[in-house]
C-alpha positions in Angstrom: -2.2 -26.1 33.4 -4.5 -23.2 33.6 -3.7 -22.6 37.2 0.1 -22.8 36.5 -0.3 -20.3 33.6 -2.3 -17.9 35.8 0.3 -18.1 38.6 3.3 -17.8 36.3 5.7 -14.9 36.7 4.9 -13.5 33.2 1.2 -13.4 33.8 1.6 -11.9 37.2 3.9 -9.2 35.8 1.4 -8.4 33.0 -1.4 -8.1 35.5 0.6 -5.9 37.7 1.4 -3.6 34.8 -2.3 -3.6 33.8 -3.2 -2.5 37.3 -0.6 0.2 37.3 -1.8 1.5 34.0 -5.5 1.7 35.0 -4.5 3.5 38.2 -2.1 5.8 36.5 -2.2 9.3 35.1 -2.4 8.2 31.4 -5.4 6.0 31.9 -7.1 8.7 34.0 -6.5 11.3 31.3 -7.9 9.2 28.5 -10.9 8.2 30.7 -11.8 11.8 31.3 -11.6 12.5 27.6 -13.8 9.4 26.9 -16.5 10.7 29.3 -16.4 14.2 27.9 -16.4 13.2 24.2 -20.1 12.4 23.7 -21.2 15.9 24.6 -18.2 17.8 23.3 -17.9 20.4 20.6 -15.1 18.3 19.1 -17.6 15.4 18.4 -20.0 17.7 16.7 -17.2 19.1 14.5 -15.9 15.6 13.8 -19.3 14.3 12.8 -19.9 17.3 10.6 -16.5 16.8 9.0 -17.1 13.1 8.3 -20.5 13.8 6.9 -19.1 15.5 3.8 -20.1 13.6 0.6 -17.3 12.1 -1.6 -18.3 14.4 -4.5 -19.3 17.8 -3.2 -20.0 19.0 -6.8 -21.9 16.3 -8.7 -22.3 18.7 -11.6 -18.7 19.8 -11.6 -16.7 19.8 -14.8 -14.7 16.9 -13.6 -17.8 14.8 -12.8 -19.3 15.7 -16.2 -16.0 14.8 -18.0 -15.9 11.4 -16.2 -19.6 10.7 -17.1 -19.0 11.7 -20.7 -15.9 9.4 -20.9 -17.9 6.6 -19.5 -20.7 7.0 -22.0 -18.2 7.1 -24.9 -16.5 3.9 -23.7 -19.9 2.2 -23.3 -20.9 3.2 -26.8 -17.6 1.7 -28.1 -18.3 -1.4 -26.1 -21.8 -1.7 -27.6 -20.4 -1.4 -31.1 -17.7 -4.0 -30.3 -20.2 -6.5 -28.7 -22.4 -6.5 -31.8 -19.4 -7.1 -34.2 -18.6 -10.4 -35.9 -15.1 -10.4 -34.6 -16.3 -10.2 -31.0 -18.7 -13.0 -31.5 -16.0 -15.2 -33.1 -13.6 -14.4 -30.3 -16.2 -15.2 -27.7 -17.0 -18.5 -29.3 -13.4 -19.5 -29.3 -12.8 -18.3 -25.7 -15.6 -20.2 -24.0 -14.2 -23.7 -24.5 -10.7 -22.4 -23.7 -12.0 -20.8 -20.5 -13.8 -24.0 -19.6 -10.6 -26.1 -20.0 -8.5 -23.6 -18.0 -11.1 -23.3 -15.3 -10.6 -26.9 -14.1 -8.3 -27.8 -11.3 -7.3 -26.0 -8.2 -5.5 -23.1 -9.9 -8.4 -22.6 -12.3 -10.9 -22.5 -9.4 -8.7 -20.1 -7.5 -8.5 -17.8 -10.5 -12.3 -17.9 -11.0 -12.8 -17.2 -7.4 -10.5 -14.1 -7.5 -11.6 -12.9 -10.9 -9.5 -10.7 -13.1 -9.8 -7.8 -10.6 -8.6 -10.1 -7.8 -5.7 -11.3 -9.8 -4.7 -7.7 -10.7 -4.9 -6.8 -7.0 -2.9 -9.8 -5.9 -0.2 -8.9 -8.5 -0.2 -5.3 -7.1 0.1 -6.6 -3.5 3.0 -8.9 -4.5 4.7 -6.0 -6.3 8.0 -6.4 -4.3 8.5 -10.2 -4.6 7.4 -10.1 -8.3 9.8 -7.3 -9.0 12.7 -9.1 -7.4 11.9 -12.4 -9.1 11.4 -10.9 -12.5 14.6 -8.8 -12.3 16.5 -11.9 -11.1 15.2 -14.0 -14.0 15.8 -11.3 -16.7 18.9 -9.5 -15.5 20.8 -12.0 -13.4 20.0 -15.4 -15.0 18.9 -14.4 -18.4 15.8 -16.6 -18.4 13.8 -13.6 -19.7 14.7 -10.8 -22.1 16.7 -8.1 -20.2 14.2 -5.3 -20.8 11.4 -7.2 -19.1 12.8 -6.4 -15.7 12.4 -2.6 -16.4 9.0 -2.6 -18.0 7.0 -5.3 -16.4 5.4 -3.0 -13.8 4.4 -0.6 -16.6 2.8 -3.6 -18.2 0.9 -4.4 -15.1 -0.3 -0.8 -14.9 -1.4 -0.9 -18.5 -3.2 -4.3 -18.0 -5.2 -2.7 -15.2 -6.1 0.3 -17.4 -7.1 -2.0 -20.3 -9.2 -4.2 -18.0 -11.1 -1.2 -16.5 -11.8 0.2 -19.9 -13.1 -3.2 -21.1 -15.1 -3.7 -17.9 -16.7 -0.3 -18.5 -17.3 -0.9 -22.2 -19.2 -4.1 -21.4 -21.3 -2.2 -18.9 -20.1 -4.3 -16.0 -18.5 -1.5 -14.0 -20.4 -0.2 -10.9 -23.0 2.5 -11.7 -21.8 4.5 -8.7 -19.2 7.0 -9.8 -15.8 6.4 -8.3 -14.6 10.0 -8.7 -13.1 11.4 -5.5 -11.8 14.8 -4.4 -8.4 13.2 -4.1 -8.5 12.8 -7.9 -8.4 16.6 -8.2 -5.4 16.9 -5.8 -3.6 14.3 -7.8 -4.4 15.8 -11.1 -3.3 19.2 -9.9 0.0 17.9 -8.7 0.5 15.9 -11.9 -0.3 19.1 -13.9 2.1 21.2 -11.9 4.8 18.6 -12.3 4.3 18.7 -16.1 4.6 22.4 -16.1 7.8 22.3 -14.1 9.2 19.6 -16.4 8.7 21.8 -19.4 9.9 25.0 -17.6 13.1 23.6 -16.2 14.5 21.0 -18.6 18.1 21.5 -19.7 18.0 17.9 -20.7 14.5 16.9 -21.7 15.2 13.2 -21.5 16.3 13.4 -17.9 13.3 15.7 -17.1 10.9 13.2 -18.6 12.5 10.4 -16.6 12.3 12.5 -13.4 8.7 13.4 -14.0 7.7 9.7 -14.7 9.4 8.6 -11.5 7.4 11.2 -9.5 3.9 10.7 -11.0 3.7 7.3 -12.6 2.9 5.3 -9.4 0.4 7.9 -8.3 -1.9 6.5 -11.0 -2.5 3.4 -8.9 -4.8 5.5 -6.8 -7.1 6.0 -9.7 -7.0 2.3 -10.7 -7.5 0.8 -7.2 -10.5 3.0 -6.5 -12.1 1.2 -9.5 -10.6 -2.2 -9.1 -12.0 -2.8 -5.6 -15.7 -3.2 -6.3 -16.9 -5.1 -3.3 -15.7 -6.7 0.0 -14.3 -9.8 -1.8 -11.9 -7.6 -3.8 -10.9 -5.7 -0.7 -10.4 -8.9 1.3 -8.2 -10.4 -1.5 -6.1 -7.2 -1.6 -5.7 -6.8 2.2 -5.0 -10.5 2.7 -2.3 -10.6 -0.1 -0.6 -7.5 1.4 -0.5 -9.1 4.8 0.8 -12.4 3.4 3.6 -10.7 1.5 4.6 -8.6 4.5 4.7 -11.6 6.8 6.9 -13.5 4.3 9.4 -10.5 4.1 9.4 -10.1 7.9 10.1 -13.8 8.5 13.0 -13.6 6.1 14.3 -10.6 7.9 14.2 -12.4 11.2 16.1 -15.3 9.6 18.8 -12.8 8.4 19.2 -11.5 11.9 19.6 -15.0 13.3 22.3 -15.9 10.9 23.9 -12.4 11.0 23.6 -11.7 7.3 26.7 -9.9 6.0 26.3 -6.1 5.4 28.5 -3.4 3.9 30.7 -1.6 6.5 29.1 1.7 5.5 25.8 0.7 7.0 27.1 1.1 10.6 29.4 3.6 12.2 32.8 2.7 13.6 31.5 3.2 17.1 28.6 0.8 16.6 30.5 -2.4 16.9 27.7 -4.1 18.9 25.4 -3.9 15.8 26.1 -7.4 14.3 23.8 -7.0 11.3 21.0 -4.9 9.8 18.2 -6.9 8.1 17.1 -5.9 4.6 15.4 -9.1 3.3 14.7 -8.8 -0.5 14.4 -5.0 -0.4 18.2 -4.5 -0.5 18.1 -1.7 2.0 17.5 -1.8 5.8 15.8 1.7 5.6 13.3 0.6 3.0 12.8 -2.7 4.8 12.0 -0.7 7.9 9.6 1.5 6.1 7.9 -1.5 4.5 7.3 -3.0 8.0 6.0 0.3 9.3 3.5 0.4 6.5 2.3 -3.2 7.0 2.7 -4.0 10.7 -0.5 -2.0 11.6 -2.4 -4.1 9.0 -1.5 -7.3 10.8 -2.3 -5.7 14.2 -5.7 -4.7 12.8 -6.6 -8.3 12.2 -6.3 -8.9 15.9 -8.9 -6.2 16.6 -11.1 -7.1 13.6 -11.5 -10.9 14.0 -13.8 -12.4 16.6 -11.9 -15.8 16.6 -9.4 -16.1 19.5 -6.9 -18.2 17.5 -6.8 -15.6 14.8 -6.3 -12.9 17.4 -3.4 -14.8 19.0 -1.7 -15.5 15.6 -2.2 -11.8 14.6 -0.6 -10.6 17.8 2.3 -12.9 17.4 2.8 -11.9 13.8 2.6 -8.2 14.7 5.3 -8.8 17.4 7.5 -10.5 14.8 7.1 -7.6 12.4 7.9 -5.0 15.0 10.9 -7.0 16.1 12.1 -7.2 12.5 11.7 -3.5 12.2 13.9 -3.1 15.3 16.5 -5.3 13.6 16.7 -3.0 10.6 18.4 -0.5 13.0 16.8 2.2 10.9 16.3 5.1 13.2 13.9 6.8 10.8 11.8 3.6 10.7 11.7 3.4 14.5 10.3 6.9 14.5 7.8 6.0 11.8 6.7 3.0 13.9 6.1 5.2 16.9 3.9 7.5 14.8 2.0 4.5 13.4 1.4 3.0 16.9 0.2 6.4 18.2 -2.2 6.9 15.4 -3.5 3.3 15.7 -3.9 3.7 19.5 -5.7 7.1 19.3 -8.4 5.6 17.1 -8.7 2.0 18.5 -6.9 1.3 21.8 -5.0 4.0 23.7 -3.5 1.3 26.0 -1.1 0.6 23.2 0.8 3.8 24.0 1.7 2.5 27.4 2.4 -0.9 26.0 4.7 0.7 23.4 6.6 2.4 26.2 7.1 -0.9 28.1 8.1 -2.8 25.0 10.6 -0.1 24.0 12.2 -0.1 27.5 12.4 -3.9 27.4 14.0 -3.8 23.9 16.6 -1.3 25.1 17.5 -3.5 28.1 17.4 -6.8 26.2 19.3 -5.6 23.0 22.2 -3.3 23.9 22.9 -2.5 20.3 19.6 -0.6 20.2 20.7 1.7 23.0 24.1 2.1 21.3 22.4 3.0 18.0 20.2 5.6 19.7 22.9 7.1 22.0 25.2 7.5 19.1 22.8 10.3 17.8 23.9 12.4 20.8 27.7 12.0 20.4 30.2 14.4 18.8 31.2 11.6 16.4 27.7 11.6 14.9 27.6 15.3 14.5 31.1 15.3 12.9 30.2 12.4 10.6 26.9 14.0 9.6 28.5 17.3 8.8 31.2 15.6 6.7 29.2 13.0 4.8 25.8 12.6 6.4 22.3 14.1 6.2 23.4 17.6 7.4 25.8 18.2 4.6 23.5 16.6 2.1 20.6 18.8 3.1 22.8 21.9 3.1 24.2 21.0 -0.3 20.7 20.5 -1.7 19.4 23.9 -0.4 22.4 25.7 -1.6 21.9 24.2 -5.1 18.3 25.2 -5.0 18.9 28.8 -4.1 21.7 29.2 -6.6 19.3 28.1 -9.4 15.6 28.9 -9.2 13.9 28.6 -5.7 10.4 28.8 -7.2 10.8 26.3 -10.1 13.6 24.2 -8.7 16.8 22.8 -10.1 14.9 20.5 -12.5 13.2 17.1 -12.3 15.6 14.2 -12.3 18.7 16.4 -11.8 19.6 16.0 -8.1 18.8 14.1 -5.0 17.1 11.0 -6.4 17.5 7.8 -8.4 17.2 9.4 -11.8 19.9 11.9 -10.9 22.2 9.1 -9.7 21.8 7.3 -13.0 22.3 10.5 -15.1 25.1 12.5 -13.5 25.2 15.5 -15.9 27.2 17.8 -13.6 30.8 17.1 -13.2 31.7 16.1 -9.6 34.4 18.2 -7.9 35.9 18.4 -4.4 32.9 20.6 -3.3 30.1 18.9 -5.3 29.0 15.2 -5.6 25.9 13.3 -6.4 24.0 11.5 -3.6 20.5 10.6 -2.4 19.0 13.5 -0.4 17.7 11.2 2.3 14.6 13.4 2.7 11.9 13.0 0.1 10.3 16.4 0.9 13.7 18.2 0.5 14.4 16.2 -2.7 11.0 17.4 -4.0 11.9 21.0 -3.0 15.3 20.9 -4.8 14.0 19.3 -8.0 10.6 21.1 -8.2 11.1 24.2 -6.2 8.8 25.8 -3.7 5.9 25.5 -6.1 6.3 21.8 -6.5 6.7 21.2 -2.7 3.6 23.3 -1.9 1.4 21.3 -4.3 2.9 18.0 -3.1 2.1 18.9 0.6 -1.3 20.1 -0.5 -1.8 16.6 -2.1 -0.8 14.8 1.1 -3.0 17.0 3.2 -6.0 16.5 0.9 -5.4 12.8 0.9 -5.2 12.7 4.7 -8.3 14.7 5.2 -10.4 12.5 3.0 -9.0 9.4 4.5 -10.0 10.7 7.9 -13.5 11.4 6.6 -13.6 7.9 5.2 -12.5 6.4 8.6 -15.3 8.4 10.3 -17.9 6.9 8.0 -16.9 3.3 8.6 -18.5 1.0 11.1 -17.2 0.3 14.6 -19.5 -2.2 16.3 -19.7 -5.9 17.1 -21.3 -6.6 13.7 -19.3 -4.2 11.6 -15.7 -3.4 12.5 -14.5 -2.0 9.1 -13.1 1.0 10.9 -10.3 -1.2 12.3 -9.1 -2.0 8.8 -9.3 1.6 7.6 -7.4 2.9 10.7 -4.8 0.1 10.3 -3.9 1.2 6.8 -4.0 4.9 7.7 -1.7 4.4 10.7 0.9 2.7 8.5 0.7 5.5 5.9 1.3 8.1 8.6 4.4 6.2 9.7 5.7 6.2 6.2 5.1 10.0 5.8 7.1 10.6 8.9 9.9 8.3 7.7 10.0 10.1 4.4 11.6 13.0 6.2 14.7 11.0 6.7 14.7 8.8 3.6 13.7 8.9 -0.1 10.9 6.4 0.6 8.8 7.4 -2.4 11.8 7.0 -4.7 11.1 3.2 -4.4 8.3 2.3 -6.9 6.6 -0.4 -4.9 6.5 1.8 -1.8 4.6 4.6 -3.7 2.3 2.0 -5.3 1.5 0.4 -2.0 0.9 3.8 -0.3 -1.5 5.2 -2.8 -3.3 1.9 -3.3 -4.0 1.7 0.4 -5.3 5.3 0.3 -7.7 4.2 -2.4 -8.7 1.1 -0.3 -9.5 3.4 2.7 -11.8 5.5 0.6 -13.5 2.4 -0.7 -14.4 1.4 2.9 -15.9 4.7 3.8 -17.6 5.8 0.6 -18.0 2.9 -1.9 -18.3 -0.2 0.2 -20.4 -3.0 -1.2 -21.2 -6.2 0.7 -19.5 -9.4 -0.4 -21.1 -11.2 -3.3 -22.9 -14.4 -2.6 
């Protein structure tokens, strides 16, 4: 069997491609870079860049404020721990916890702990949101308002747990303050100023502000929820399991040709039989979800030392990439290319050539992909885009901005996003209508003006720089390959940032929660990592 496998057409073709690659220009270019890198100026600058400590000003006002808050919470905890009410509650809870701790579910909960359960719930944000809304809104098994507030309840539960954890002096002594906190706080503060400055309808302004900043708070929480490698492994594994389930469902939808609205494809794209969307309800969001998580699955193939795990991870990555193709989201395809390039630059530059081969094979094997791409260069696409597509939407948004206040914007929640679609305060005419902007950066510009966009871009740049520093501080050897996991998350995040230029990706709550939680996980690996508990 081994001889048959080695002499098969597929293996011989793969070996021939491998030989061509190693003898080609691309491999030679990267080999010269690899040889020059150890003695290069770039390496010295990179190492100096990564050597920056996580808190460059230990005695800064922010650090002192966090330390003072911690001392206050601990004093409150000391007072609570010595109270009669606490002792009575503890006496009642111990037998209850012993009873609930039995059985498989109880043992699993004790293994994960409260932090692990919160991280699992966060990783399962999408399926939980779909299930809870189905039970509350569609079936009526739960009160209707539960579907709208359950995620705020999860956020509040995480805050309460962290405060209690700190009050009982169980939180890590190492401060979890990061420079990204300052960028986030600055953007949140600017958003609050703009909400107050441009608010013809304060209720809509508050809703718009909440939609922009609420899910940023998961960064602050996850940096403190992940205390050691067990917490990180639980979070990473739950994210991968969720993404694989969604991707498998997407493949099933493509096989059975799930029905889709006619507006999802152009009249000239008759060869596109369906676009997969799984439980997201949108092929574009589905594609962005796969762009974010496909590198995480690929990272397992590089991280694990077990061959069967590598094979399964490679197959699962292929399934997710194939599912991303079947979304027929051109923005997601571009995001996937960016994610692969970032992943390849850090870990395996051969993937760039492999991506080219796989892309060519996909174009030849699935004609509808070629149809979808070539449609971009037709006069029909230009005409449609100028009539009701992105071009006219972007032009309308910019015109609205410059006719109002370019610096402060048209107002949070008033145009280009979900809040504006739910609260259409301006009367629609033949020349004006409400729609999604299909560009999150431009949506931010229209609602928050140039001031808001500048601080949002500053936030993204600050986050990216500190994630790169964290990646540079992680291990990359036979005994410690945590850099693989950090790069995997960062690559997916880069792909989403690219896709956000063509879609309102961060308008979706779980996408923003996933994005900023993964940023927090990257900083944990580089700056706060603690070995697994025994």
